[in-house]
Each structure stands twice: as C-alpha cells, then as structure tokens.
C-alpha positions in Angstrom: 97.4 137.0 -5.6 94.3 138.7 -7.0 92.4 139.4 -5.8 92.8 138.7 -2.6 89.7 140.1 -1.0 87.5 138.7 -3.1 89.0 135.2 -2.2 88.8 135.7 1.5 92.1 136.3 2.5 92.6 139.6 5.0 96.0 139.5 5.3 99.5 140.1 3.2 103.7 140.0 4.7 104.9 143.2 5.2 108.2 144.5 6.6 107.3 145.9 9.9 109.1 149.1 12.7 108.3 149.1 15.8 110.7 151.1 16.9 113.9 153.3 16.1 116.8 151.6 15.7 119.3 149.3 13.3 118.5 146.8 11.0 117.4 144.5 13.1 113.9 146.2 13.8 113.3 145.9 10.5 110.8 142.4 11.2 108.6 140.6 8.4 105.4 140.0 9.8 101.5 139.4 8.3 99.0 142.4 8.7 95.7 143.0 6.9 95.3 144.0 3.3 95.0 148.1 3.2 91.5 149.6 2.8 91.4 152.2 0.3 90.2 155.2 1.0 88.0 157.1 -1.6 91.0 159.0 -3.4 93.2 156.1 -2.9 94.3 153.0 -5.3 95.2 149.6 -4.0 98.7 148.4 -5.5 99.4 144.7 -5.9 103.2 145.4 -6.1 106.0 143.5 -7.4 109.1 145.5 -6.9 109.3 148.2 -4.2 112.1 150.5 -3.8 115.3 151.1 -1.1 116.1 154.9 -0.7 118.3 156.4 1.5 115.3 158.5 3.2 114.2 154.6 4.5 117.0 154.0 6.9 116.6 157.7 8.3 112.5 156.6 9.3 114.2 153.7 10.4 116.8 154.6 12.7 114.6 157.9 14.2 116.7 160.5 12.1 113.5 161.0 10.5 110.0 161.6 12.4 107.3 158.8 12.0 104.5 156.8 13.8 105.2 153.1 15.4 104.6 150.5 14.1 105.0 151.3 10.3 105.9 149.3 7.0 109.0 151.2 5.7 108.8 152.3 1.7 108.1 155.4 -0.3 107.9 153.5 -3.4 107.1 150.7 -5.7 105.0 149.3 -8.7 103.0 146.9 -9.9 99.2 146.0 -10.8 95.9 148.5 -9.5 93.8 145.9 -8.0 91.5 148.0 -6.2 90.1 151.9 -6.5 88.5 154.6 -4.4 85.2 156.1 -5.3 86.9 158.9 -6.9 89.9 157.6 -9.0 88.6 158.1 -12.3 92.0 158.5 -13.6 93.0 154.6 -13.1 90.8 151.4 -13.8 91.7 147.7 -12.2 94.3 145.7 -13.4 96.5 149.2 -14.5 100.1 148.5 -14.6 101.6 151.4 -12.7 104.8 153.0 -10.2 104.2 155.1 -7.4 105.7 157.3 -4.6 104.3 158.9 -2.0 104.7 161.2 0.6 104.3 158.6 3.1 105.7 155.3 4.0 104.5 151.5 2.9 105.7 149.8 0.4 107.5 147.4 2.3 104.5 144.9 2.1 102.5 142.9 -0.9 100.2 145.6 -0.7 100.4 149.2 -0.4 97.1 151.6 -0.7 98.3 155.2 -2.0 96.3 158.5 -3.6 95.7 158.3 -7.1 97.9 161.6 -7.4 101.0 160.0 -6.8 100.5 157.0 -9.4 101.5 157.4 -12.7 100.7 154.7 -15.7 103.7 152.5 -16.5 104.1 152.2 -20.6 104.2 148.5 -21.7 107.7 149.6 -22.8 108.9 149.6 -19.0 108.7 146.6 -16.8 107.9 146.8 -13.2 111.7 146.3 -11.9 112.8 149.7 -14.0 109.2 151.3 -13.3 109.8 151.6 -9.6 113.5 151.7 -9.9 113.1 155.3 -11.6 110.9 156.9 -9.3 112.3 158.8 -6.3 115.4 158.4 -8.0 114.3 159.6 -11.5 113.0 162.8 -10.1 115.7 163.7 -8.2 117.9 163.5 -10.8 114.9 165.2 -13.0 114.7 168.3 -10.8 118.6 168.3 -9.7 119.9 169.1 -13.4 116.8 170.7 -14.9 115.6 172.9 -11.8 118.2 173.2 -9.2 120.9 173.8 -11.6 119.7 173.9 -15.3 122.5 172.5 -16.5 123.5 174.0 -20.1 126.1 172.7 -22.6 129.8 172.8 -21.1 129.2 173.6 -17.8 131.5 171.7 -15.3 130.0 169.2 -12.6 130.9 166.9 -9.7 129.0 164.5 -8.7 129.2 162.2 -5.5 128.5 158.9 -5.3 128.5 158.4 -9.0 128.1 155.1 -8.6 124.8 155.5 -7.0 121.2 155.0 -7.9 120.9 159.4 -8.5 124.6 159.6 -8.9 124.1 157.8 -12.1 120.6 159.3 -13.1 122.8 162.7 -12.8 125.6 161.8 -15.0 123.8 160.6 -17.8 121.1 163.6 -18.0 124.3 166.2 -17.0 126.0 164.2 -20.6 122.4 164.8 -22.2 122.5 168.7 -21.8 126.1 168.6 -22.6 127.8 169.3 -19.6 131.3 167.9 -18.8 131.0 165.2 -15.4 133.5 163.9 -12.5 132.0 162.1 -10.5 133.7 160.3 -6.7 133.5 156.9 -6.6 134.7 153.9 -4.1 135.8 151.2 -6.4 137.4 150.6 -9.5 133.9 148.4 -10.5 132.2 151.8 -9.4 134.2 153.5 -11.5 133.6 151.1 -14.7 130.2 151.4 -14.1 130.2 155.3 -14.1 132.5 155.7 -17.1 129.9 153.0 -19.3 127.2 156.0 -18.9 129.1 158.0 -20.2 131.1 160.0 -17.2 134.2 162.0 -18.5 136.3 161.4 -15.2 136.4 159.5 -12.1 138.3 159.9 -8.8 138.8 157.2 -6.7 138.1 158.7 -3.1 139.6 155.8 -1.5 142.8 156.5 -2.5 142.9 159.7 -3.8 141.8 163.2 -2.7 139.0 165.0 -4.8 139.4 168.4 -4.5 143.0 167.8 -5.6 142.1 166.0 -8.5 138.8 168.1 -9.2 141.5 171.2 -9.3 143.9 169.8 -12.2 141.3 168.7 -13.8 139.6 171.5 -14.2 142.9 173.9 -14.5 142.7 175.1 -11.3 138.9 177.3 -12.1 136.8 174.9 -10.0 133.1 173.7 -11.4 130.4 175.0 -12.0 127.8 173.4 -9.3 128.6 170.3 -7.1 126.0 167.7 -6.5 127.0 166.2 -3.3 124.3 163.4 -1.5 127.3 162.4 0.8 127.0 165.4 3.8 128.8 165.6 6.0 131.9 164.1 5.1 132.0 165.9 1.9 130.7 169.6 2.5 133.6 172.2 3.4 136.0 170.6 0.1 132.9 170.9 -1.9 133.2 174.3 -1.2 136.1 174.7 -2.1 136.5 173.1 -5.6 133.5 175.3 -6.9 134.2 178.2 -9.2 133.2 181.4 -8.3 129.5 182.1 -7.9 129.6 178.5 -8.3 126.5 176.1 -6.3 126.6 173.3 -3.9 123.5 171.6 -3.8 123.6 169.5 -0.8 120.9 167.0 -1.2 121.8 164.0 1.1 123.3 163.3 4.0 124.8 159.3 3.3 127.6 160.6 5.8 125.6 162.2 8.4 123.8 165.5 8.3 126.0 168.5 7.3 126.5 170.8 11.1 126.0 174.1 11.7 128.5 176.3 9.9 129.2 179.8 9.8 128.1 181.2 7.0 131.2 183.4 5.9 132.5 179.9 4.3 130.4 180.7 1.4 132.6 184.1 0.7 135.6 182.4 0.6 136.7 186.0 1.1 140.6 185.1 1.0 140.6 183.5 -2.3 140.1 184.5 -6.3 137.4 181.6 -6.5 134.7 182.7 -3.9 130.5 184.4 -3.4 129.4 180.7 -3.3 125.8 179.5 -3.3 124.4 176.8 -1.1 121.3 175.4 -1.8 119.7 172.0 0.7 116.3 171.4 -2.2 113.5 168.6 -0.9 111.6 166.8 -3.3 108.3 168.0 -2.4 109.2 171.3 -3.1 109.6 170.3 -6.6 106.9 168.4 -7.1 104.3 171.2 -7.2 101.2 171.2 -9.8 101.9 168.9 -12.6 105.7 168.3 -11.8 105.1 165.1 -10.5 103.8 164.0 -14.0 105.8 166.0 -15.8 108.9 164.8 -15.0 108.3 161.5 -14.8 107.5 161.5 -18.0 110.7 162.5 -19.0 111.9 160.5 -17.8 110.0 157.4 -19.1 110.9 159.1 -23.0 114.3 158.8 -22.4 114.4 154.9 -21.0 112.2 154.4 -23.7 114.4 156.4 -26.2 117.1 154.4 -25.0 118.8 157.9 -23.7 118.7 156.7 -20.0 119.6 153.8 -18.9 118.6 152.3 -15.0 121.5 150.4 -13.3 119.9 148.4 -10.9 122.6 147.0 -9.0 120.8 144.6 -6.3 117.2 142.7 -6.1 116.0 141.1 -2.8 113.0 139.8 -1.6 111.0 140.9 1.1 112.5 138.7 3.8 115.8 140.6 2.9 114.9 143.7 3.7 117.5 143.5 6.4 120.8 142.3 3.9 119.8 145.6 1.9 119.7 148.1 4.8 123.3 147.3 5.4 124.1 146.8 2.1 122.9 150.7 1.4 124.5 152.3 5.2 127.9 150.9 4.1 127.9 152.1 0.5 128.0 148.7 -0.5 125.8 149.2 -3.2 126.3 150.1 -6.9 123.0 151.6 -8.8 119.2 150.8 -7.4 118.5 148.8 -4.7 115.3 147.3 -4.9 113.3 144.8 -3.1 111.4 142.4 -6.2 107.5 140.3 -5.3 
C-alpha cells in the first residue's frame, strides 16, 4: 500500500457510520485518504483497537458528527508527516490513541502529540491492544487509587481487556485481587495472569462471595466498568472509607441516586467515596507518554501480558461490535489489516 499518494491512489477502505443505530449501521466504504495538517502524521494502520466507547459513539450515546469513521486507537507505520512535526519520520513504527475517531480505516491522520514510537520488541497488534486500555489500567491503579501492598481490590469484568491489565498491575503492587467473570473459561484466563479469587457472577452473588473472602471487612477499592447492573452492590462490598471507581457502563449508565447511599449510616461500614474518572483528565502534560512508556517497559520485561482474544478483518467490524456488546469477548478485540 505504500506510498499510496505517490502511486496515484487517493482512496482507502474504511468503516463509515451515517446515522446512530445498531451494529448494522457500520458500512465498509471507499473514501479519500485523509490529508495531514501541519502537526499531524498519516499512519498506515496495521491494527486498530475495538473499545466500548466505539459502541457508544455508534449508538448515539456519545455525540459525534455523522458520517464518521469509528475507532480511537491503532498502530502502524508513518507514511506522511505535517510541516511542523519533528519527533517522527516517515517509516517509523508507532501507536496512537486520540480524542477523535477514525482508526477503522486503512489510514488515519492523527496529532503527532497523541502518538508514540513502538519499541522493536512490541508488535503492532500488541502495541495497539495496550493503548486505551493500558492507559486506563495504569491511571486507575497508579493515580485514581494508588494501590499498595496487601490492599484488597475487586475488579468487575476481570477477564476483559482493561480488567486483565488491572489485575496484573495490582498484583505487581502486592494487592490481593478478586475478580468477577461470567464463565469458567474467563476465570481460567484471569487466574493465568495471577488473580487470587474469581467469582462466577452468572451463578454466584458477588456481594455475598466478596464479603466471605474478606471475612466481612470489604475491599479497599472496586473497579467497576459494568455500571448500572453492579453499582449498588459494588458500594455494599466496600470497607469503611473505601472507593468505588466507576469507569465504565457496559450494562448501562448509572442512574441518578441519593448521595446518602455513600454514608451507609445504618452499617458499621460507610463513608464511601465514589469517582467517575475519564482518560482525558489523566493525560495532562507528559502523562500520555510517561504512562505508555511504563506499560511498554512492563511488556518488554514480560511483567505484563496483553491478551488479545479476538482478531477481526475490517469487513467484520459488525460482528466485533455484537460480540463486545454481548460480553462474549475475552481480553482485547482488534482489527488487523
């Protein structure tokens, strides 16, 4: 494919969404290769990540302008650079994630400030798979709640892309980790990366089981990407002054609630804390680069495994969205080119 423009080609294949809706609105089309602005680089994608946020843009939960190309992260090779870009050269291997969309395509133009050079030891698929979810797992375990030795934590969706990374980073910090999963297969995956206990939420009550595992004390922090379905019980398993980190909503957005739930004044466990972190607020200044360099170092040292459970071609993006929405995935899902 390189270099398309110089071979006279000006189009590429991309997934396009013309209106909000179900996965069926994802359409494979041919559109112009994007032009780079002065501070951008044009990347020939080798892998593109699939994230829960993609589903929220597609169904209209998050605002965007139609038509658009989904996708907020990817990895590939720099094919062009803008006039003022000095930190990348044509031919560099890079990974990127950005605040816009556009990675479900053969080429993506992104701000050079939201890209990072990939170490030679990390392939494109792994480099792509550790971006959005790696950044999230890093700030959640290092900044939102700075996990310490012997902290007790519960991770919902522990066999998901973010969940598996949180488990591993928490274990590196010496925490005791409990995770909820939907199947025995997912439990095995979570145990393969070091989790201490798994709760099969499809047949076990995670509130009851967590309180048994903590001898009634509760956990220091709950990492909850599920949202509406788990919110109230997640509060109930916290120790006094524990923190609920509500960082996702795979089951739906948490509805408005009485703030007095956090007091839990009728119990000897209460005065809970609640936060709803978003990635943008944890990537100020050099944090984008510093967090990813940490993740890359862990991967290179084989202290962190990135589990890619599903790989799709671009024209199977519909199936990818259906599987993710139905919680039928394990680890990370990516598109490969």
